[in-house]
N, C-alpha and C positions, 0 to 999 in steps of 0.2 A: 157550236164545235169546237171542242177542246183544243189545246194548243198540242197535245201528241198527235191528233186527228190532222191537223194541217201539216205538222212535220211529215207523218206518213205519206200525205198527199203530195206534198212536194217531194219526197223521196222517189214515188213513182212516176211521178212527172219527169224527174231527171233521167232516171233510166229509160223512159221511153224515148226521151229526146237523143239520148247517147245509143240507144239501138237504131231508131229509125234513121237518125240524122236530121230532124225536122227541128225547124225553130218557130214554129207558128206559136206555141205557148210558153217562149222564153219570157223572161221579165222585161219590162220596157226598159230600152237602153241599155241592155247587157246582151252580147253575143250567144248566140243559142251552142254553138260546137262548147263543150266543156272539158277540160282536161281533170282526170279524177285527183284531186289535190293530194290525196293521202298517199299517193304513190311517188311522190315527187318532193324534194327539199327546196323548191323555187316557191319563195314567199307570196309570188304574182299568182299560185296556184291557191295557195291556202286563203289568198283574201278573195280570190274568185269563188272558192266554196263558201266561205262565210258569207258572201254576198249574196248568193244562190240562196242560201237558208233564210237571209233575214228578207228576201223578194218574194218568199212564198207566205209572209206575213208581215207587210209594210208597216202596220199601225200598231204592231206589238208595243206593251210598256215595257219598261226597264225590267221588272221581273220576267215578263215573257221572254225577251231576248235573252236574259240569262238562263232561260231552261233550253233556249236554243244552243247556246254555246256549251252547256253540259251535256246535250246529247250530241254535238259534233265531237267533243272532247271523248264521251263514252265510244263513239264510232270508231275514233281514231285509235283508242287503247286497244280496242278488239282487233281492228286491222294491223297493228304493230305486233300483238301477240300471236296473231297468224302469221305474220312474215318472220317471227324470231328475230326482232331488229334488236341490234346491241343497245346496252344501257344507254349509252353515251346519245345515240341516235333516237331512241324513244325519248329521252329527256328534253333533247333540242326539239323534236316535234310538237311536243306538248308546251314548251316554252314559245314556240313560233307561234302556234295556235292562240296562248293566251295572249301575246303580244297584239296579234291581230286584232283580236276581240277587244283590247284595252284601248288600241287607237281608234276602232270603230266608235265605240261607246264615247269615247273624248269627243270626235267630230258631229256625231248624232247629237250630243248635248249641247254642244256648241249651235245646233241649228243648221248643220250642213246636210245637204241630199246626198248620201253616200250612194244610192242606186243610179245616180248618173252615169251615163258612159264615161269612161276614161278617169273615173276617180281613182285616187289612191291618196293614203295619207300622207302629210308632209315627210314625216320622220321614218317612215317604211324602212326604206333603202339602209339608214344609218342605225336603227334598231336591229335590224335582221343581220347587218355586218358584226355588231357586237354579239349577238348571238352564235354566229358563225365562228367568231375567236374563240369564244368561251367553249364551244364544241371542240375545237382543235385543241384548246389548252386540256382539257378534260381528257381527250383521248391520248395525248401525249403523257399526261400524267399516269394514266392506267398502264401505258406501254412501260414507262419507266419503274413503275412498283411491280408489274411482272416480271421485269429484267432485274431489279434487285432481289427480288425473292428468288428467283431462278440462280442468280450467282450465290446469294447466302447458301442455298442450299446444295449448290455444287462445293462450296467452301467447305460445308460440314460433312459432307460426305466424301472429301478429298479427291475429287474428280475434276477433269478440265471442264470450263464454262465455255460453251460453245453457243454461238449465234447465228442466225440463218442469215446466210449471204446470197446474194444475186448470183445468177450464173457467171457474171463477169467478173465479180468479185471473189469468186470462189476459185475460179481458174488462174487471178492473180496472187492469191494466198497460196496456193499451190505451189506456183512458180517461185513466190518468197520465200516459202519452208524449203524448197530443193537447193535454192541458191545460200540460205542460212546454214543448212546442214553441210554444206560444199565447204562454206568458210570456216566451221566449226572443225570440219576433218583436217582443214590445212593449219590452221592454227594450233590446236590441242591434240588431234588425233586420238579424240575420246567423244564417244555418243552421248548426246545432250541427255539429261535425267540421271545418268550413273554417280556414283559416288566420286569416280575420279573428276567428273565435269565440275561437282560440287567444290573439290578441295581446288580445282584450278581457279575457282571464282575468287578464291580469298584474296590474292595478290590484287587483282583489279579493283576489289573493294577497298583493300588498304590505301591503294593510290587514288581513288575516290574521295576517300576521308582525309587523304593529306592535302589533296586540292581545295577541300571545303575549309580546312583549317588556315591554308594559306591565304585564302582569297577573302574569307570572312571572320576568322577568329584571331588574326595577328594580337590583337590586344588580350585575348584569352590564352594564348601561348605567354605572352610576356609576363600576364598575371601569374602563370603558374609557377614562375620564378619569384615575383614579387609576393603573392600571398602566401605562401610559407614563410618567406622571411618577415613579414608582418606579424604573423601569427607566433612566429619564434620570438620575436621581439616582446610581444604581451606576456607571453609565458615567463620568459627570462626576468623581465622587468616585475613580475610580481614575487619572483624569489630573490631579486636585488634589492627591493625596498624592504623585504623582511630581514636582510642581512644574510642571506642564504646563498652561498658559492658553490656549494656542491650538495648532491642529492644521494645519500647512500653511496659515496664514493664516485659518482658521476659530475663532471662540471656540468653547470646550469645550462650553456649554451648549447652544448651539444646534446645533453638530455632534451631539452626544447626542440632542437633541431628535428631528433629522431620523432618525437610525438607529432609534432606540427606537419611535417612533410608526410609522413606516412599516413595521418588521418587525412589530410587533404587530397592524397592520391584515392584511398579508400572511398572519400565522399564524391569525388568527379567519377570514378568508376561506377558506382551506384548509380548516379543520375545520369551519365551518360549511355551507360548500358540499356537502363529502364527506357529513356526516352527515345535512343534509337531502336527499340524494339517496337515501339509503338507506332513510330513514323517511319517504318520500313516498307511502307505499303506500295510506295514510288518503284522501289528496286525489285520487289518479288515478283513483279510482272516478268523478268527477266528467269527463265525456266532455272537456271542452276542454283539462283539465289534463294536462301530461306531467311527467314526474319532471325534465327539463331545464329548464323552466319554473321548478319549485318551486326547483332548485338556483341559477339565475341570479338570480333575486329576492333570494334569501338571500343571497348574496355581494354583489349590487349594495345591499343595503341596509347592508351593514356597512361598504362602500367610503363610503358617505353619511354613514354614523354616524363614521367615523374623519376625514374631511373637516372634519365639525363639532368633532371632538376637534383637529384643528390648529389651528381657528381660535381655539378658548378657549385653547389651552396657548401659542400664538405672541402673541394679544393680551394674554392676562394676565401673559406672561413679560415682554414688551417693557414694560408699565407698571410691573413692578418692576424694570426695569434689566437683566434677564438674558439675553434673547432678542433677537436682532437681527431685523429684516424682511427679507424676500427682496427681492433687486434686480430678480428678474424673475417676477411673481406667477404668471403664465400658463404659464411653462414648469414652476415647481415643481410646479403643480397637475397639469399633463400627466403628469409622470414619476410622482407619486402614485397618480394614477388607473392608470397604466400598469402600476405594481406590484401594486395590486387587482386589476387583470385577471389577472395573473400568478397571482395567489394562487387566484382562482375556477378559473381552468384547471386548476391542480394540486389544487384541490379536486374537481373534476369528473372528474379522472382516478382519484384516490384512492377517490372514490365508486363507480366503475364497474368496479374491482379487487374493492373491498369487497362489490358483488353476487354475485362469483363466489367471493370467497374471503373469509368472513365474519369472520376475524380480522385481517384487514390493517390496519384502522384502529387496532388495538392497537400497531402497529409505526410508525404516521403520525408521532407524536411525537419518535421518536427521529430518523427522517428529517429531520423539520422542525428539529431542534437541530443536526443534521449540516450542514443547508443555511445555517442562522445564522452559523457559525463563517467561512464561505467566501462570504458575501454582503456585505462591508463594512458591518456593523452596528457593530461598535466600534472599526474602524479602516480605512483604505481602502489600495488595493493600494501606492500610492505609501510608505506606512511599511514594507513588508514589504522583506526583501533580494533582490534582483534574481534570486536563483538560485532561490526560492520564489515568485517574483511571477506566473509564468506558471501555476502550479496553481490559485490562487485567481481567476484570470481565465477559467477554464473554466465559472465559476458565471456565468448571464446576469444573477442578481438582483444580483452584485456590479458589474455595467456599470450596472444600473439605479440603484441607489443610489449610485454615484459620477456619474452623470449629473445625478440630483437635487441633490446637492451643488454640481455646476457651476453649475446654473442658479438654486441659491439664493444662493451667495456670489460677490461681486465678485472677491474675492482669491483664488478657487481655481478652477482648471480643470484637470480630469483628463486626464493625457496617456495613459492605460490604456484608459480606458472606450471601447467602441466603440458608437455608437447603431445602426450596421446590426446588428451582431451581436444586440445587445440586441431590437431590433425583429424581427429573423428568428425569433430564439428564442421571442418572444412570439406570433408567427404560429404556428410549429409547436407550440407548447403548446396554442394555442387550437384549431388543427384536429385534434390528437391527441385532445383531450378531447371533439371533437364525433363523431369517428369512433368512438371507445371507447364512448361514449353510445349510440350506434346500435346496436351489439354487446350492450350491455349491457340494454338498454331491454327487450326481448322477457321477460326473466327478473326483471324487478321486479313481484313478485306484489302484486296489489291486497290489502288487508285486507277 
């Protein structure tokens, strides 16, 4: 008799036992009533089913038992396919069957009689517990992946991401929405999601950033004054070592102050705006808040901070007799603000690129240092030989810095700087930043 005939006879006997409730033909030492081990996740049922199969051919060789295990796994696969079991559960049942077969083989080869009544492998429960933990982890990972894909799809299509709630939770959420709407109505008198509500969120965002600066970045605030003073000293010392006290009619300390402070403001506006746009995921869970609003508030805050730094350095330097006062206050302030706006636009562009290419911000300092060399921070274009001057004037920031010095000093008027070129470049950077923000916004995932 072949092994397949033995398995077929065993299946026929087991079907007859289950149908008639008879126990006369059961294997010695095993109970006659059996639970269909394929229909249950209990490891005891799997063990009983495998022992039933082995009892039909108790003296089989290792290869014969291997064929029995393979036949049981084929039967299990067919049953799972008919039931339409989820992938995690099907994989778990296969692993469970293989684990039971492995434990039985270990005990059989050790000389144990696995067909005795009450037999169970020593590590059966522990091994099955590990399989159950793995099943739960895989199911949880699948649910998380499905939720992540659904959230990304909702973000790309710019629609609200909704999750299934229990009836009690749905009632609580509906009640919470009603109360939040009532609070918004009493506070602002506007409906959430409108332009007016988004404008109303600007002041709270500004207060949040001020609290962050106060609680975490007090040294950074102090350095906003000390940093320009240090760079001012470095630039001035280079001129003084060469015996130069005036640059085209501009005294060196004030010339250096305008270059150092304005460029540090520009740098801070670029970096703070770009990083705040990337890290705005926590705040955009609030409906009126957008990443663009967070970035603009951050950039505007640092423009205001450095206007205060200018006032401190100019007034303090003038009191010490080191810094001259501007001849046109309004013009100087306008050009400083325009350089700050250029920094915010560059920061917004950098932040939008970083949303798609996360490592881009690592190259931002290199790009900023390259721009610094061609932006009239240390010298103006009139100091550069005529053959190389045109290359420096490609940078719109060089035009802005020289227009600032032209407005500040009565003794200097730049013949190379173009107000039209600077304003056109500034408008172009602003429009490009807003356009890129519209493309990048669907990819900013809330936390």
